[in-house]
C-alpha positions as CSV (number, residue, x, y, z in Angstrom):
1,M,96.4,143.2,68.9
2,V,95.1,141.5,72.1
3,D,96.8,142.4,75.3
4,T,98.0,139.1,76.7
5,T,99.1,140.4,80.1
6,P,97.2,138.5,82.9
7,S,94.8,140.7,84.8
8,F,96.4,140.0,88.2
9,I,99.7,141.4,86.9
10,K,98.0,144.6,85.7
11,E,96.6,145.1,89.2
12,M,99.9,144.7,90.9
13,P,101.9,147.8,92.1
14,D,104.5,148.8,89.5
15,A,107.3,147.7,91.8
16,L,106.1,144.1,91.8
17,K,105.4,143.8,88.0
18,Q,108.5,141.7,87.2
19,P,107.0,138.3,86.3
20,V,109.1,135.5,85.0
21,I,107.6,134.3,81.7
22,K,107.7,130.6,81.1
23,L,106.3,130.6,77.6
24,E,106.1,133.5,75.2
25,V,104.8,133.4,71.6
26,K,105.7,136.6,69.7
27,D,104.1,137.7,66.5
28,L,103.9,134.1,65.3
29,G,103.0,133.4,61.7
30,V,103.0,130.2,59.7
31,T,102.5,129.9,55.9
32,Y,102.6,126.5,54.2
33,V,103.4,126.0,50.5
34,G,101.4,123.2,48.9
35,R,102.6,120.7,46.4
36,D,101.1,122.9,43.7
37,G,103.1,125.9,44.9
38,T,100.1,127.6,46.5
39,S,100.7,129.4,49.7
40,I,98.3,128.7,52.6
41,E,98.4,131.0,55.6
42,A,97.6,128.9,58.7
43,V,98.6,131.4,61.5
44,R,98.7,135.1,61.5
45,Q,100.1,137.1,64.3
46,A,99.5,134.8,67.3
47,E,100.8,136.2,70.6
48,L,100.5,134.9,74.1
49,A,102.5,134.8,77.4
50,V,102.3,132.3,80.2
51,L,103.9,133.2,83.5
52,D,106.1,130.9,85.6
53,K,104.2,130.3,88.9
54,P,106.4,128.0,91.0
55,G,104.3,125.7,93.2
56,V,101.1,126.4,91.3
57,G,100.1,124.1,88.5
58,E,98.5,125.8,85.6
59,I,96.5,124.7,82.5
60,V,96.4,127.0,79.5
61,V,93.8,126.1,76.8
62,L,94.0,127.2,73.1
63,L,90.3,127.1,72.1
64,G,89.3,127.5,68.5
65,P,87.1,126.0,65.7
66,S,88.4,122.8,63.9
67,G,91.0,123.6,61.3
68,C,91.7,127.1,62.6
69,G,95.4,126.6,63.1
70,K,95.6,126.1,66.9
71,S,97.5,122.8,66.5
72,T,100.0,124.6,64.3
73,V,100.6,127.1,67.1
74,L,101.1,124.2,69.5
75,K,103.6,122.4,67.1
76,C,105.6,125.6,66.8
77,I,105.8,125.7,70.7
78,A,106.9,122.1,70.5
79,G,109.6,122.9,67.9
80,L,108.0,120.5,65.4
81,I,107.2,123.3,63.0
82,A,109.5,126.3,62.3
83,P,107.4,129.5,62.1
84,T,107.5,131.6,59.0
85,R,107.5,134.7,61.1
86,G,107.9,135.5,64.8
87,E,109.4,133.6,67.7
88,V,108.7,131.2,70.5
89,W,110.5,131.4,73.9
90,V,110.4,128.8,76.7
91,G,112.1,129.6,80.0
92,G,113.9,132.5,78.4
93,V,115.4,130.3,75.6
94,K,114.3,130.7,72.0
95,V,112.8,127.5,70.5
96,E,114.8,126.3,67.5
97,G,113.6,122.7,67.3
98,V,112.4,120.0,69.7
99,G,113.8,119.8,73.2
100,R,113.5,117.9,76.5
101,D,112.0,121.0,78.1
102,R,108.8,120.3,76.2
103,G,106.7,117.1,76.1
104,M,104.0,116.4,73.6
105,V,100.9,114.2,73.9
106,F,99.0,113.7,70.6
107,Q,95.4,112.7,69.9
108,Q,96.7,109.5,68.3
109,Y,98.0,106.8,70.6
110,T,101.7,106.7,70.4
111,S,102.8,103.8,72.6
112,F,105.4,101.3,71.3
113,G,103.4,98.2,70.6
114,W,106.3,95.8,71.3
115,L,107.0,97.2,74.8
116,S,105.0,96.7,78.0
117,V,103.3,99.6,79.7
118,R,106.2,99.8,82.2
119,D,108.9,99.7,79.5
120,N,107.0,102.4,77.5
121,V,107.0,104.7,80.4
122,A,110.7,104.0,81.2
123,Y,111.8,104.4,77.6
124,G,113.1,108.0,77.8
125,L,114.9,107.4,81.1
126,K,116.6,104.3,79.7
127,L,117.8,106.3,76.7
128,A,119.1,108.9,79.1
129,G,121.1,106.3,81.0
130,V,119.2,106.5,84.3
131,P,120.2,103.6,86.5
132,P,117.7,100.7,86.8
133,R,116.8,101.3,90.5
134,E,116.2,105.0,90.0
135,R,114.3,104.2,86.8
136,K,112.0,101.8,88.6
137,E,111.2,104.3,91.3
138,Q,110.3,106.9,88.9
139,V,108.2,104.6,86.7
140,D,106.4,103.4,89.8
141,H,105.6,107.0,90.8
142,Y,104.2,107.9,87.4
143,L,102.2,104.7,86.9
144,N,100.6,105.4,90.3
145,L,99.9,109.0,89.2
146,V,98.0,107.9,86.1
147,G,96.3,104.9,87.7
148,L,98.2,102.2,85.8
149,Y,100.4,100.6,88.4
150,E,98.6,97.3,88.3
151,Y,98.8,97.2,84.5
152,G,102.5,97.7,84.0
153,H,103.0,94.2,82.7
154,L,100.4,94.6,79.9
155,F,101.1,95.6,76.2
156,P,99.3,98.4,74.5
157,K,97.1,96.1,72.4
158,S,95.4,95.0,75.7
159,L,94.5,98.6,76.8
160,S,91.5,100.8,76.2
161,G,91.9,104.1,74.5
162,G,91.9,106.0,77.8
163,M,94.5,103.7,79.3
164,K,96.7,104.2,76.2
165,Q,96.5,108.0,76.7
166,R,97.5,107.5,80.3
167,V,100.6,105.6,79.2
168,A,101.4,108.5,76.8
169,I,101.0,111.1,79.6
170,A,103.1,109.1,82.1
171,R,105.8,108.5,79.4
172,T,105.9,112.3,78.8
173,L,105.8,113.5,82.4
174,I,108.6,111.2,83.6
175,N,111.0,113.3,81.5
176,K,110.0,116.3,83.6
177,P,109.3,118.8,80.8
178,K,108.8,122.5,81.6
179,L,105.7,122.4,79.4
180,L,103.3,119.5,78.8
181,L,101.8,120.1,75.4
182,M,98.5,118.3,74.5
183,D,97.0,118.3,71.0
184,E,93.3,117.4,71.5
185,P,94.4,114.4,73.5
186,F,90.9,113.2,74.4
187,G,89.1,113.8,71.1
188,A,88.8,110.0,70.3
189,L,87.4,109.0,73.7
190,D,83.8,108.4,74.7
191,P,82.2,111.1,76.9
192,H,82.7,109.3,80.3
193,T,86.3,108.4,79.6
194,R,87.0,111.9,78.3
195,W,85.7,113.3,81.6
196,E,87.9,111.0,83.6
197,M,90.9,112.1,81.6
198,Q,90.1,115.7,82.0
199,T,89.9,115.2,85.8
200,L,93.2,113.3,85.7
201,I,94.9,116.3,83.9
202,L,93.6,118.6,86.7
203,D,95.1,116.3,89.3
204,I,98.4,116.0,87.5
205,S,98.6,119.8,87.1
206,R,98.2,120.3,90.9
207,Q,100.4,117.4,92.1
208,E,103.2,117.8,89.6
209,D,103.4,121.6,89.4
210,N,103.2,121.4,85.6
211,T,102.3,124.0,83.1
212,I,100.0,122.4,80.6
213,V,99.1,123.9,77.2
214,L,96.1,122.0,75.8
215,V,94.4,122.4,72.4
216,T,90.7,121.8,72.0
217,H,87.6,122.9,70.1
218,D,85.4,121.7,72.9
219,V,84.1,124.7,74.9
220,S,82.9,122.6,77.9
221,E,86.3,120.9,78.1
222,A,88.0,124.3,78.0
223,V,86.0,125.6,80.9
224,Y,86.4,122.5,82.9
225,V,90.2,122.2,82.8
226,A,91.5,125.7,82.0
227,D,92.9,128.3,84.3
228,T,93.4,130.5,81.3
229,C,91.8,130.2,77.9
230,Y,92.9,131.8,74.7
231,V,90.2,132.1,72.0
232,L,91.6,131.7,68.5
233,A,90.1,133.0,65.2
234,P,89.3,130.8,62.2
235,R,92.2,130.3,59.8
236,P,94.5,132.1,59.4
237,T,94.3,132.1,63.2
238,R,95.3,134.8,65.6
239,I,94.5,135.3,69.3
240,L,91.2,137.1,69.7
241,H,90.6,137.0,73.5
242,R,92.3,135.9,76.7
243,V,89.9,134.7,79.4
244,D,90.8,133.9,83.0
245,V,88.5,131.1,84.0
246,P,87.1,131.5,87.6
247,F,88.4,129.3,90.3
248,F,86.0,126.4,91.1
249,A,86.5,124.9,94.5
250,E,85.5,121.5,93.1
251,R,85.7,120.3,89.6
252,N,83.4,117.3,89.1
253,A,80.6,116.1,86.8
254,A,78.0,118.3,88.7
255,L,80.0,121.4,88.0
256,K,79.1,121.3,84.3
257,A,75.5,122.0,85.2
258,A,76.3,124.9,87.5
259,P,75.2,128.4,86.5
260,E,78.7,129.9,86.9
261,F,80.1,127.2,84.6
262,R,77.4,127.7,82.0
263,A,78.0,131.5,82.1
264,I,81.7,131.0,81.1
265,E,80.7,128.5,78.5
266,K,78.3,131.0,77.0
267,Q,80.9,133.8,77.1
268,L,83.4,131.6,75.1
269,L,80.7,130.4,72.7
270,D,79.7,134.0,72.0
271,M,83.4,134.8,71.3
272,L,83.8,131.8,69.0
273,Y,80.6,132.5,67.0
274,G,81.4,136.2,66.9
275,S,84.9,135.5,65.5
276,A,83.4,133.2,62.9
277,Q,81.1,136.1,61.8
278,G,84.0,138.5,61.9
279,T,82.5,140.5,64.8
280,A,85.0,139.7,67.5
281,G,88.0,141.8,68.1
């Protein structure tokens, strides 16, 4: 079993080792039953812990090969899938279904086609009965945050793929979830737009003090956005490694060619290929 305790906690004096855990996944297992009655084990003993760090935005990446079960882990955190075994806790409360403390952004674009960008972003607040004036102020803030303020009057059919994902992110963030969950949100985007969206997520994490859990199979993306990266095994997945990504003073396009960036990339690639060959532990 992998020790998921962050290294900086291990190094603290014992008297200070009382972290508040924002997200905890305990002995998680998920087995599906197919239409023919065959059991398919998707997740086997996944465990991780993410600390609450007030005032410090954090991005946690679940990195694994396609089809390994990492999205299943994320959906268990979201409450969209009930685990076969184990538990998920968010803010000290056991997850037993979906909740407003978790917001999900999918790879597929999920905007309401009959609503404008502004009305899409305001949708959750309107359902919650937030007064119009306050609703407008919050919508303005989040449209500015994702760079869509000037496009609020448009409808989704007029938007590019990257802009549609910005709408989905703003619509999720405006509900102020404790966790922003992202399931390969940039997988369908071209490389340049993907880089722009990765940079946007970094900015949002710092400005909004969010904890973001992002699923990807792209090693370069993981290194670029992550503060912490969990490497997952092929299906049935489990946590193989926890890697603290070094702090980079500036994260930009040039960083991806830097030796220190490439070194972490190689470390993660070796872990992934080693797990595929059954050599990683």
